[in-house]
C-alpha positions in Angstrom: -0.5 0.1 -0.4 1.3 3.5 -1.1 0.3 5.3 2.1 2.3 2.5 4.3 5.2 2.6 2.1 5.8 6.2 2.3 4.9 6.3 5.8 7.8 3.8 6.6 10.1 5.5 4.6 9.7 8.3 6.8 9.8 5.9 10.2 13.2 4.3 8.7 15.3 7.8 7.4 15.3 10.8 10.0 16.5 13.0 7.6 13.4 12.2 5.3 10.8 12.4 8.3 12.0 15.6 9.3 11.8 17.0 5.8 8.5 15.9 5.7 7.8 17.4 8.9 8.7 20.6 7.3 6.9 20.5 4.7 3.5 19.9 6.4 4.4 23.0 8.8 5.2 24.8 6.3 2.4 23.8 4.0 1.9 27.0 1.8 5.4 26.7 0.7 4.2 25.1 -3.2 1.5 27.6 -3.3 3.9 30.3 -2.3 6.1 28.6 -5.6 3.0 28.9 -7.8 1.8 32.5 -6.7 5.3 33.9 -7.5 5.1 32.8 -10.8 1.9 33.8 -11.8 3.0 36.9 -10.2 6.1 37.4 -12.8 3.8 36.2 -15.5 1.4 39.1 -14.9 4.0 41.5 -15.1 6.1 40.2 -18.2 5.7 42.8 -21.2 4.9 41.6 -24.7 2.4 40.6 -27.3 0.8 38.0 -25.2 0.0 39.9 -22.1 -3.4 40.6 -22.0 -4.0 37.2 -22.9 -2.0 35.6 -19.8 -3.1 38.3 -18.1 -6.9 36.5 -18.5 -5.8 32.7 -17.9 -4.0 34.4 -14.8 -7.2 35.9 -13.5 -9.5 33.2 -14.6 -7.2 30.6 -12.9 -7.2 32.3 -9.4 -10.9 32.4 -9.7 -10.7 28.7 -10.7 -8.4 27.6 -8.0 -10.7 28.9 -5.4 -13.7 27.3 -6.7 -11.9 24.0 -6.7 -11.3 24.6 -3.0 -15.0 25.3 -2.9 -15.9 22.1 -4.6 -14.0 19.8 -2.5 -14.6 21.5 0.9 -18.1 20.7 -0.5 -17.4 17.1 -1.5 -15.6 16.4 2.1 -19.4 17.6 3.5 -21.8 15.8 1.5 -19.5 12.6 0.7 -19.8 9.6 3.6 -17.2 10.6 6.2 -13.9 8.9 5.8 -11.3 8.5 8.4 -7.8 9.4 7.8 -5.1 6.9 7.7 -3.4 7.9 10.6 -6.6 6.8 12.1 -6.7 3.5 11.1 -5.4 0.6 13.6 -4.7 -1.7 10.9 -2.5 0.0 8.8 -0.2 0.1 11.8 1.1 3.4 10.8 4.2 5.0 12.6 2.8 8.3 14.6 4.5 11.6 14.0 3.9 15.0 15.7 0.7 16.0 13.2 -2.0 18.6 13.9 -5.0 15.9 15.9 -7.5 18.6 15.0 -7.2 16.9 11.4 -8.8 13.9 12.5 -12.3 15.0 12.8 -12.4 16.1 9.3 -13.3 14.0 6.2 -10.1 12.7 4.4 -12.3 12.5 1.0 -11.5 14.3 -1.4 -8.2 16.6 -0.7 -8.6 20.2 -0.8 -4.6 21.0 -0.7 -4.6 18.6 -4.2 -7.6 20.4 -5.4 -6.0 23.9 -5.0 -2.4 22.8 -6.2 -3.2 20.8 -9.1 -6.0 23.7 -10.4 -3.0 26.3 -10.4 -0.8 23.9 -12.1 -3.0 23.2 -14.8 -3.3 27.4 -14.9 0.9 27.8 -15.2 0.4 24.9 -17.7 -1.3 27.0 -19.8 1.1 30.0 -19.5 4.5 28.1 -19.8 5.4 24.2 -20.6 8.7 24.3 -18.7 7.4 26.3 -15.6 4.1 23.5 -15.9 6.2 20.9 -15.4 8.0 22.3 -12.6 5.1 23.3 -10.6 4.2 19.5 -11.3 6.9 18.1 -9.4 6.9 21.2 -6.5 3.2 19.8 -6.0 4.1 16.2 -6.1 6.9 16.7 -4.0 6.3 19.4 -1.7 2.3 19.2 -0.9 1.1 15.5 -2.1 4.1 13.4 -0.8 3.9 14.7 2.7 0.6 14.0 3.1 0.6 10.7 1.9 3.9 10.5 4.4 1.9 11.3 7.2 -1.1 9.4 7.3 -3.5 13.0 6.6 -4.5 11.4 3.5 -5.2 8.2 1.3 -3.8 7.7 -1.8 -7.2 7.7 -3.5 -8.1 11.2 -1.2 -4.8 12.6 -2.9 -5.7 11.7 -6.9 -9.5 12.5 -6.4 -8.7 16.2 -5.4 -6.2 16.2 -8.3 -8.4 15.4 -10.6 -11.2 18.0 -9.0 -8.5 20.3 -9.3 -6.8 19.5 -12.9 -10.8 19.4 -14.1 -11.9 22.9 -12.3 -8.4 24.3 -13.6 -9.1 23.2 -17.6 -12.7 24.6 -17.2 -11.6 28.2 -16.4 -9.2 27.9 -18.9 -11.7 27.6 -21.9 -11.8 30.8 -24.1 -15.5 31.5 -23.1 -14.9 31.5 -19.4 -11.7 33.4 -19.0 -12.6 36.1 -21.1 -15.8 37.1 -19.8 -14.7 36.7 -16.1 -11.3 38.4 -16.9 -12.6 41.3 -19.0 -14.3 43.3 -16.0 -11.3 42.7 -13.8 -8.6 43.8 -16.1 -10.6 47.0 -17.0 -10.9 47.7 -12.9 -7.3 47.0 -12.7 -6.6 49.5 -15.2 -8.9 52.2 -14.0 -7.6 51.6 -10.4 -4.2 50.1 -10.0 -3.5 51.2 -6.6 -6.9 49.9 -5.0 -7.0 46.5 -6.7 -3.2 45.5 -6.8 -3.1 46.3 -2.8 -6.4 44.3 -2.7 -4.9 41.1 -5.5 -2.3 41.2 -2.5 -4.2 40.4 0.2 -6.3 37.8 -1.8 -3.0 36.2 -3.0 -1.7 36.3 0.9 -4.9 34.3 1.7 -4.5 31.8 -1.4 -1.4 31.0 -0.2 -2.2 29.9 2.8 -5.6 28.4 1.7 -7.5 31.1 3.7 -6.9 29.9 7.2 -7.1 33.6 8.4 -10.5 34.0 7.0 -11.5 30.4 7.8 -10.4 31.1 11.5 -12.4 34.5 11.6 -15.4 33.2 10.4 -15.6 30.3 13.0 -14.9 32.9 15.5 -17.7 35.4 14.2 -20.4 32.0 13.8 -19.6 31.2 17.7 -19.9 34.4 18.5 -23.4 35.0 16.8 -24.2 31.4 17.9 -24.3 32.5 21.8 -26.5 35.1 21.4 
């Protein structure tokens, strides 16, 4: 089994375990890499700049949609325990976030967001598309498989969701309509929209962790009033 094999490698080789542990703690690292490439292509000046900006805007919206789809499916599908909670696998247990045990494992929202952005980068550059694909697998998928945060099928399903949504949002009809209004606003109010875009990308890289935490606090406050 893939999960057992990856987990046993971490148990056997301390350097592998420490590397995977670092990547789990720094789970925003691959998304920071993706966002940096998108920003670099956004500001690249040539005849294809407008077309690239349409792809980037549509791709980022697609990434958010893939994240929402994955979360909704996790709530709607039957609950699935994470591998680290399985007694029959006899996994080596490491210091991971125990709170995740209460969340359904299927599908992986990390994989969904990662592969949606990977598809976006692929349409911008085949070279960087391969680079971010390798980064997504090594920096995001492998650590979660190693520590039993997801089954391999969770990660594959999340990847298919992300890639499918990413491809959908790169279609000519969707991206031209979606990006046209935003690009007009950027040209008209660059300071406002670049400031907003920085904050939005920051939250996207962190999978909206701060906003989700704020929403939980607000919901809990309203519930007690």
